[in-house]
Structure formats: structure tokens, C-alpha cells
C-alpha positions in Angstrom: -0.9 -4.5 -22.3 3.0 -5.2 -22.3 4.2 -8.6 -21.6 6.6 -7.2 -19.3 4.0 -6.3 -16.6 1.8 -9.2 -17.4 1.3 -11.3 -14.1 -0.7 -13.6 -12.5 -0.8 -12.4 -8.8 0.0 -8.6 -8.0 0.6 -7.3 -4.6 0.4 -3.5 -4.4 2.0 -1.8 -1.4 0.7 1.6 -0.6 2.0 3.6 2.3 -1.2 5.8 2.5 -4.7 5.7 1.1 -4.8 7.1 -2.5 -0.9 6.0 -3.0 -2.0 3.0 -5.2 -4.4 5.2 -7.6 -1.5 8.2 -7.9 1.3 5.4 -8.3 0.0 2.7 -10.7 -3.8 3.2 -11.4 -3.5 2.7 -15.1 -1.4 -0.3 -14.7 -3.7 -1.8 -12.2 -6.7 -1.2 -14.5 -4.9 -2.9 -17.3 -4.1 -5.9 -15.1 -7.6 -6.2 -13.9 -9.1 -6.4 -17.2 -6.8 -9.0 -18.1 -7.7 -11.1 -15.0 -4.7 -10.6 -12.9 -5.3 -11.4 -9.2 -4.7 -8.1 -7.5 -4.1 -7.4 -3.8 -3.7 -3.7 -2.7 -2.5 -3.2 0.8 -2.7 0.0 2.4 -0.5 0.3 5.3 -1.5 3.5 7.1 -4.8 5.4 7.6 -3.3 8.7 6.1 -3.8 10.5 9.3 -0.9 11.8 11.1 -0.8 11.2 15.0 -0.4 15.1 15.9 -3.2 16.3 13.7 -5.6 18.3 15.8 -3.4 18.0 18.8 -4.5 21.6 19.8 -7.8 20.4 20.4 -9.1 18.2 23.5 -7.6 14.9 23.0 -11.0 13.3 22.7 -12.2 15.7 20.2 -9.1 15.4 18.4 -9.2 11.8 18.4 -12.7 11.8 16.8 -11.4 14.1 14.1 -8.5 11.7 13.1 -11.0 8.7 13.1 -13.4 10.6 10.8 -10.6 11.7 8.5 -9.1 8.2 8.4 -12.6 6.8 7.5 -13.1 9.2 4.6 -9.6 8.7 3.4 -10.7 4.9 3.4 -13.5 5.4 1.2 -11.5 6.8 -1.8 -9.4 3.7 -2.3 -12.5 1.7 -2.1 -14.2 3.7 -4.9 -11.0 3.5 -6.8 -10.7 -0.1 -6.8 -14.4 -0.3 -8.0 -13.5 1.9 -10.9 -10.3 0.0 -11.6 -11.8 -3.3 -11.2 -9.8 -4.2 -8.7 -10.9 -6.1 -5.2 -11.4 -4.1 -2.1 -8.1 -2.9 -0.6 -6.6 -4.7 2.5 -6.3 -1.8 5.1 -3.6 -2.4 7.9 -4.1 0.6 10.0 -0.4 1.4 11.0 0.5 4.9 12.1 0.9 7.4 9.2 4.5 9.2 9.2 5.9 6.2 11.5 6.9 3.5 9.0 10.5 4.3 8.8 10.8 4.0 12.4 9.4 0.4 12.4 12.2 -1.8 12.7 10.1 -4.9 12.0 8.1 -3.4 9.0 9.5 -6.1 6.3 9.1 -9.0 8.9 5.3 -7.9 9.3 4.8 -7.6 5.7 6.5 -11.1 5.1 3.7 -12.8 7.0 1.4 -11.1 4.6 3.0 -12.1 1.5 3.6 -15.7 2.4 -0.4 -16.2 2.0 -0.4 -14.2 -1.2 2.8 -15.6 -3.0 2.7 -12.6 -5.4 5.0 -12.8 -8.8 5.1 -9.0 -9.0 5.1 -6.4 -6.1 4.4 -2.8 -6.9 5.9 -0.4 -4.5 6.7 3.3 -4.1 10.0 4.4 -5.4 13.2 4.0 -3.2 14.1 7.5 -3.9 10.7 9.0 -3.1 10.7 12.1 -0.8 8.1 10.8 1.8 9.8 8.8 4.7 6.8 6.2 4.6 7.4 5.8 0.8 11.0 5.1 1.5 10.2 2.8 4.2 7.8 0.9 2.2 10.2 0.7 -0.7 13.1 -0.7 1.5 10.8 -3.2 3.1 9.8 -4.5 -0.4 13.3 -4.9 -1.4 13.8 -7.0 1.8 10.7 -9.0 0.8 11.9 -9.6 -2.6 15.0 -11.2 -1.3 13.0 -13.7 0.7 10.5 -14.4 -2.1 13.0 -16.1 -4.7 13.3 -15.9 -8.4 9.7 -16.1 -9.2 8.8 -12.6 -8.0 9.8 -9.1 -9.5 9.6 -5.7 -7.9 8.5 -2.7 -9.6 8.6 0.9 -8.2 
């Protein structure tokens, strides 16, 4: 493993379930094997508010909840394969992180407890609005965490 990514405490910010696997699974597997403390934070359930909006509202909500539960299971399985702890699921609304003016403030409360020395986040140039929102929030977090923490996109 490269010494440039060797860290003791890592926090992964994943906008949706499976973003952590698509974005950095090989890195997480290497870090987990090296004994790194890893916290994967999945911010949304991966289900848009308007999915199944053509159905009765009760039925639509049941379908959204079922899909969210299904999406939640994949990162749990992936974390087992990678040797990482079970992810932390925040449960914010998918597709709406960019509109959350308090996103970095809300994440800061979580980060104070974790004190990471590395944050892994989606690229700031990502095409999905939730990815951009999380990248921007990660940049804000980094400014408040001091010189001991680094950010990798």
C-alpha cells in the first residue's frame, strides 16, 4: 500500500448506497487489511422522493421504503467483503443534498467524534448534484479540521 494513503482514521462520504464501493473499494480493502479505522457514512437512501409518484401515495411510500432497504443491504454486504465495519446510514433525501445549506454543519457534528486524518469524498467535478454537494461539504469540513486531516476525491 502506498504510504501516501496510509492513514489511521478514515471517513468515507458516500452520497448514495454503493458510491463507496464504486469510488474507492480497492483502497478501502487495502486500508482495512492494514488495520485502518474506517467509517463509511452513506448520506441518502438512494431513492428519489418522486419515484412511483404516479401510484397511490401509500403504495408509493411502501415501494420507496422497500427500495431503500434493498439499497441499504448492498453496502452492508460490500463492507463485509472489504473487511470494513458496517456503514453509518444517515438517511437524508436522495437528490436534495445540494439544496441543504447546512450540509457541512450537519456533517461537522459527526466528524468531531471521528477525528479522521483522511476524508474520501466524490470528485468536486462530478456530474451528479449530490456528489458535488458532498465534495463541497468535504472541502468545508477540511478547513475546520486543521492540518492533520487530508481530503482525497
